[in-house]
Structure formats: structure tokens, C-alpha cells
C-alpha positions in Angstrom: 14.7 -13.8 -25.4 11.4 -12.2 -26.5 9.4 -14.4 -24.1 11.8 -13.6 -21.3 11.9 -9.9 -21.9 8.1 -9.8 -22.4 7.8 -11.4 -19.0 10.2 -8.9 -17.6 8.2 -5.9 -18.6 4.8 -7.5 -17.9 5.7 -8.5 -14.4 7.4 -5.2 -13.8 4.2 -3.4 -14.8 2.1 -5.6 -12.7 4.4 -5.0 -9.7 4.3 -1.2 -10.2 0.5 -1.2 -10.4 0.2 -3.3 -7.3 2.9 -1.5 -5.3 1.5 1.9 -6.1 -2.0 0.8 -5.2 -0.9 -0.9 -1.9 -2.2 -4.2 -3.2 -1.5 -7.3 -1.1 -0.5 -9.2 -4.2 2.6 -7.0 -4.8 4.9 -9.4 -2.8 3.8 -12.4 -4.9 4.3 -10.5 -8.1 7.7 -9.4 -6.9 8.6 -13.0 -6.3 7.5 -14.0 -9.8 9.5 -11.0 -11.2 12.6 -12.2 -9.4 12.1 -15.6 -10.9 12.1 -14.0 -14.3 15.6 -12.6 -13.6 16.8 -16.2 -12.9 15.2 -17.3 -16.1 17.1 -14.7 -18.1 20.3 -15.7 -16.5 19.6 -19.4 -17.2 18.9 -18.5 -20.9 22.5 -17.4 -21.4 24.1 -20.2 -19.3 24.3 -22.6 -22.3 26.4 -20.1 -24.2 28.5 -18.4 -21.4 28.4 -20.9 -18.6 26.6 -21.3 -15.3 28.7 -18.7 -13.5 27.9 -16.1 -16.2 24.2 -16.9 -16.0 24.2 -16.6 -12.2 26.1 -13.3 -12.5 23.5 -11.8 -14.9 20.6 -13.1 -12.8 22.2 -11.4 -9.8 22.7 -8.1 -11.6 19.1 -8.2 -12.8 17.8 -9.0 -9.3 19.6 -5.9 -8.1 17.9 -4.0 -11.0 14.5 -5.2 -9.7 15.3 -4.5 -6.0 16.5 -1.0 -6.8 13.4 -0.4 -8.9 11.2 -1.4 -6.0 13.0 1.0 -3.7 12.6 3.7 -6.3 8.8 3.1 -6.6 8.4 3.1 -2.8 10.4 6.3 -2.4 8.5 8.0 -5.2 5.1 7.0 -3.8 6.2 8.3 -0.4 7.4 11.6 -2.0 11.0 11.1 -0.6 13.0 12.9 -3.2 16.4 12.1 -1.5 15.7 8.4 -1.6 14.4 8.7 -5.2 17.7 10.4 -6.2 19.8 7.8 -4.4 17.9 4.8 -5.9 17.9 6.3 -9.4 21.7 6.8 -9.2 22.2 3.2 -8.1 19.8 2.0 -10.8 21.8 3.7 -13.5 25.0 2.3 -12.0 23.5 -1.2 -12.1 22.6 -0.6 -15.8 26.2 0.3 -16.4 27.3 -2.9 -14.7 24.9 -5.0 -16.8 26.1 -3.4 -20.0 29.8 -3.9 -19.0 29.1 -7.5 -18.1 27.3 -8.4 -21.3 29.6 -6.5 -23.6 32.5 -8.3 -22.0 30.9 -11.7 -22.8 30.0 -11.0 -26.4 32.0 -8.8 -28.8 28.8 -8.4 -30.9 27.2 -6.4 -28.0 28.6 -2.9 -27.9 28.7 -1.6 -24.3 27.5 1.8 -25.5 24.5 0.4 -27.4 23.6 -1.9 -24.4 23.9 1.0 -22.0 21.7 3.2 -24.2 19.0 0.5 -24.4 19.1 -0.1 -20.7 19.0 3.6 -19.9 16.0 3.9 -22.2 14.4 1.0 -20.4 15.0 2.8 -17.0 13.6 6.1 -18.3 10.5 4.6 -19.7 9.9 2.5 -16.5 10.4 5.6 -14.3 7.9 7.4 -16.4 5.4 4.5 -16.2 5.7 4.4 -12.4 5.3 8.2 -12.2 2.1 8.1 -14.3 0.7 5.4 -12.0 1.5 7.4 -8.9 -0.2 10.4 -10.5 -3.2 8.4 -11.5 -2.6 9.2 -15.2 -3.8 5.8 -16.3 -4.1 6.5 -20.0 -0.5 7.8 -20.1 0.6 4.7 -18.2 -0.9 2.5 -20.9 0.7 4.4 -23.7 4.1 4.2 -21.9 3.7 0.5 -21.5 3.3 0.1 -25.3 6.6 1.9 -25.7 8.2 -0.2 -22.9 7.1 -3.4 -24.5 8.3 -2.5 -28.0 11.7 -1.3 -26.6 12.0 -4.6 -24.6 11.5 -6.5 -27.9 14.3 -4.5 -29.5 16.6 -5.4 -26.5 15.6 -9.0 -26.8 16.3 -9.0 -30.5 19.7 -7.3 -30.1 20.7 -9.9 -27.5 19.5 -12.8 -29.6 21.3 -11.4 -32.7 24.5 -11.1 -30.7 24.3 -14.7 -29.5 23.5 -16.0 -33.0 26.5 -14.2 -34.4 28.8 -15.4 -31.7 27.6 -19.0 -31.7 26.2 -19.7 -35.1 26.3 -23.5 -34.5 24.4 -23.3 -31.2 21.8 -20.6 -31.7 
């Protein structure tokens, strides 16, 4: 989980940097980031089944798609689109928390939602600092994002270990 969530935040950061800068590599980075969502789904499939892995990957791909819309809208200064994307992004986080907590009784929906909302908040702040050319702040935020992602990864791993002590 740590490797997968490290990749998630690293490729997200790379995409934000490239998308904000208008870099031609942004699409290739987005493709790699979407692959990471499949990897996360595949990681839970041995425990919860292929359908559950696919469902999580789909929810996470929606998470990334909405994040891309949010970055584009923020870069363009379109506050109405930012507000709409942010609302959908938080609904997606709620959907992810509900899905995961339904799969594993060791994952509290409220705890998962809190972690996911923290992730969204930090990522929004990171994108904002890039758009505003506040590069030092962006680096500091990424340190927080990375540490928080490791906490999420550990919480997910711990829940799987408790639910499947013979498999984990």
C-alpha cells in the first residue's frame, strides 16, 4: 500500500506541475496516474474479489478525472467550475469511503472520509500554490501530502491485516 499511495501522490504532483505549466508531458503523466488507480484496485482484488478491485479503481479514476478538471478550472480562474468540481470531488471521496468501509469492518467510514478529505484539501492547496508560483509552499505541502498518504496506506494495510490475518 505504501508503494501504491506513494505513486499516487508523486504522479499527482507531477501532473499538477505539468498541467499548471502547460507542459506537453501532462497527458503522458495523466495516463501513468490512471494506471496507478488500476494498481490500487488490483491490490485489493486478492482480498475482496476482482469486481471490488475494479470498483475501487473506477472510483479512484473518477477522483483523478475530477482533480484534473479542478486544476484546469482553477488555472483558468473559472470559479463556478472550481466549485462544481470541488463538490463532485468531495462526493467521490464520500463514495470511496462508503465503498471501503462496506468491504472491511476495520475501516470506519468516518475515519476514511476524514483521511480522504484531508488528502483533497492538501492537494487543492498544492495546486493553488503551483498556480500562484509559490514553489516553496508547494514543496512544503507535498511533504505533508506524502506523510498523510503514508498514514492512509498504513490504515488500509492494517485493516486488511486484521480482516485477513492468514492472507496479509
